[in-house]
C-alpha positions as a Python dict, from the first residue, in 0.01 Angstrom:
ca = {
    (1, 'X'): (0, 0, 0),
    (2, 'X'): (166, 334, -137),
    (3, 'X'): (204, 639, 93),
    (4, 'X'): (-54, 814, -104),
    (5, 'X'): (-318, 551, -20),
    (6, 'X'): (-225, 506, 337),
    (7, 'X'): (-247, 884, 400),
    (8, 'X'): (-609, 881, 226),
    (9, 'X'): (-712, 581, 439),
    (10, 'X'): (-605, 731, 750),
    (11, 'X'): (-784, 1078, 664),
    (12, 'X'): (-1104, 877, 563),
    (13, 'X'): (-1121, 706, 878),
    (14, 'X'): (-1048, 1012, 1110),
    (15, 'X'): (-1322, 1225, 927),
    (16, 'X'): (-1590, 956, 914),
    (17, 'X'): (-1528, 867, 1278),
    (18, 'X'): (-1504, 1251, 1383),
    (19, 'X'): (-1832, 1358, 1189),
    (20, 'X'): (-2012, 1057, 1329),
    (21, 'X'): (-1914, 1134, 1684),
    (22, 'X'): (-1963, 1521, 1682),
    (23, 'X'): (-2308, 1467, 1519),
    (24, 'X'): (-2409, 1233, 1799),
    (25, 'X'): (-2310, 1512, 2050),
    (26, 'X'): (-2441, 1807, 1864),
    (27, 'X'): (-2674, 2003, 2071),
    (28, 'X'): (-2498, 1914, 2399),
    (29, 'X'): (-2256, 2111, 2610),
    (30, 'X'): (-1886, 2086, 2489),
    (31, 'X'): (-1556, 2244, 2537),
    (32, 'X'): (-1576, 2590, 2308),
    (33, 'X'): (-1183, 2609, 2349),
    (34, 'X'): (-1206, 2297, 2082),
    (35, 'X'): (-1213, 2498, 1750),
    (36, 'X'): (-1280, 2220, 1532),
    (37, 'X'): (-1597, 2123, 1754),
    (38, 'X'): (-1713, 2475, 1727),
    (39, 'X'): (-1616, 2468, 1341),
    (40, 'X'): (-1826, 2138, 1291),
    (41, 'X'): (-2133, 2250, 1492),
    (42, 'X'): (-2138, 2580, 1283),
    (43, 'X'): (-2141, 2322, 987),
    (44, 'X'): (-2423, 2110, 1154),
    (45, 'X'): (-2650, 2432, 1215),
    (46, 'X'): (-2602, 2529, 830),
    (47, 'X'): (-2671, 2167, 720),
    (48, 'X'): (-2972, 2149, 923),
    (49, 'X'): (-3128, 2465, 786),
    (50, 'X'): (-3041, 2373, 441),
    (51, 'X'): (-3200, 2032, 490),
    (52, 'X'): (-3502, 2205, 623),
    (53, 'X'): (-3526, 2441, 339),
    (54, 'X'): (-3516, 2135, 107),
    (55, 'X'): (-3772, 1951, 265),
    (56, 'X'): (-3991, 2276, 271),
    (57, 'X'): (-3940, 2339, -83),
    (58, 'X'): (-3957, 1982, -220),
    (59, 'X'): (-3594, 1978, -291),
    (60, 'X'): (-3535, 1625, -168),
    (61, 'X'): (-3273, 1507, -396),
    (62, 'X'): (-2903, 1580, -284),
    (63, 'X'): (-2543, 1570, -374),
    (64, 'X'): (-2221, 1699, -229),
    (65, 'X'): (-1951, 1821, -429),
    (66, 'X'): (-1623, 2000, -437),
    (67, 'X'): (-1381, 2120, -709),
    (68, 'X'): (-1016, 2085, -775),
    (69, 'X'): (-1005, 2460, -808),
    (70, 'X'): (-1153, 2514, -456),
    (71, 'X'): (-1099, 2192, -271),
    (72, 'X'): (-1161, 2361, 57),
    (73, 'X'): (-1517, 2438, -26),
    (74, 'X'): (-1780, 2168, 28),
    (75, 'X'): (-2109, 2260, -179),
    (76, 'X'): (-2439, 2101, -62),
    (77, 'X'): (-2668, 2076, -371),
    (78, 'X'): (-3031, 2033, -344),
    (79, 'X'): (-3290, 1965, -656),
    (80, 'X'): (-3678, 1889, -667),
    (81, 'X'): (-3598, 1673, -977),
    (82, 'X'): (-3808, 1922, -1202),
    (83, 'X'): (-3543, 2176, -1231),
    (84, 'X'): (-3575, 2381, -903),
    (85, 'X'): (-3225, 2378, -726),
    (86, 'X'): (-3029, 2541, -463),
    (87, 'X'): (-2697, 2535, -285),
    (88, 'X'): (-2514, 2605, 40),
    (89, 'X'): (-2128, 2610, 54),
    (90, 'X'): (-1945, 2501, 372),
    (91, 'X'): (-1588, 2628, 385),
    (92, 'X'): (-1311, 2399, 539),
    (93, 'X'): (-1083, 2657, 724),
    (94, 'X'): (-761, 2605, 936),
    (95, 'X'): (-999, 2474, 1230),
    (96, 'X'): (-1072, 2167, 1068),
    (97, 'X'): (-731, 1984, 1147),
    (98, 'X'): (-632, 1616, 1222),
    (99, 'X'): (-405, 1612, 1510),
    (100, 'X'): (-54, 1722, 1394),
    (101, 'X'): (-127, 1791, 1037),
    (102, 'X'): (-261, 2090, 849),
    (103, 'X'): (-563, 2020, 634),
    (104, 'X'): (-474, 1892, 273),
    (105, 'X'): (-641, 1719, -19),
    (106, 'X'): (-708, 1383, 155),
    (107, 'X'): (-887, 1594, 436),
    (108, 'X'): (-1088, 1794, 192),
    (109, 'X'): (-1208, 1517, -2),
    (110, 'X'): (-1271, 1275, 287),
    (111, 'X'): (-1445, 1545, 497),
    (112, 'X'): (-1682, 1595, 210),
    (113, 'X'): (-1762, 1245, 180),
    (114, 'X'): (-1817, 1203, 562),
    (115, 'X'): (-2082, 1501, 553),
    (116, 'X'): (-2224, 1351, 255),
    (117, 'X'): (-2266, 1015, 423),
    (118, 'X'): (-2400, 1182, 729),
    (119, 'X'): (-2665, 1379, 564),
    (120, 'X'): (-2794, 1080, 349),
    (121, 'X'): (-2800, 842, 641),
    (122, 'X'): (-3023, 1073, 801),
    (123, 'X'): (-3286, 1002, 577),
    (124, 'X'): (-3421, 1352, 496),
    (125, 'X'): (-3281, 1393, 161),
    (126, 'X'): (-3177, 1135, -83),
    (127, 'X'): (-2987, 1079, -422),
    (128, 'X'): (-3195, 1079, -722),
    (129, 'X'): (-3377, 777, -738),
    (130, 'X'): (-3326, 753, -1142),
    (131, 'X'): (-2949, 708, -1036),
    (132, 'X'): (-2853, 1017, -1223),
    (133, 'X'): (-2692, 1338, -1058),
    (134, 'X'): (-2863, 1656, -1142),
    (135, 'X'): (-2684, 1949, -1318),
    (136, 'X'): (-2440, 2121, -1120),
    (137, 'X'): (-2533, 2466, -996),
}
């Protein structure tokens, strides 16, 4: 396995496990000196608000994107399947750090995937059942 693949695998494992553990503990007391935990809890509040709005407005289809131009931004895109859409953006700042390493492309990509998986696994929104992705916002 080349170095690039190994770094990606390490980042993927870390972010999936971190997001899952933080979500499980969301809403309970935690050490507020842990900047990354504060940051992910801020994200969870934004995610819960966005998913609640999606359900209230019938925008139950979801995808999570980022761009090469702005990889440090994770976009949550919601659609009702009939043309009505909205989005929320989560910024990956310096508080999101694996121990001993500044955030890089692997972190941006794998954090996005971990968040998308978490949101879809909670079952309140879903991918388009027709298999297609709606047009980006």
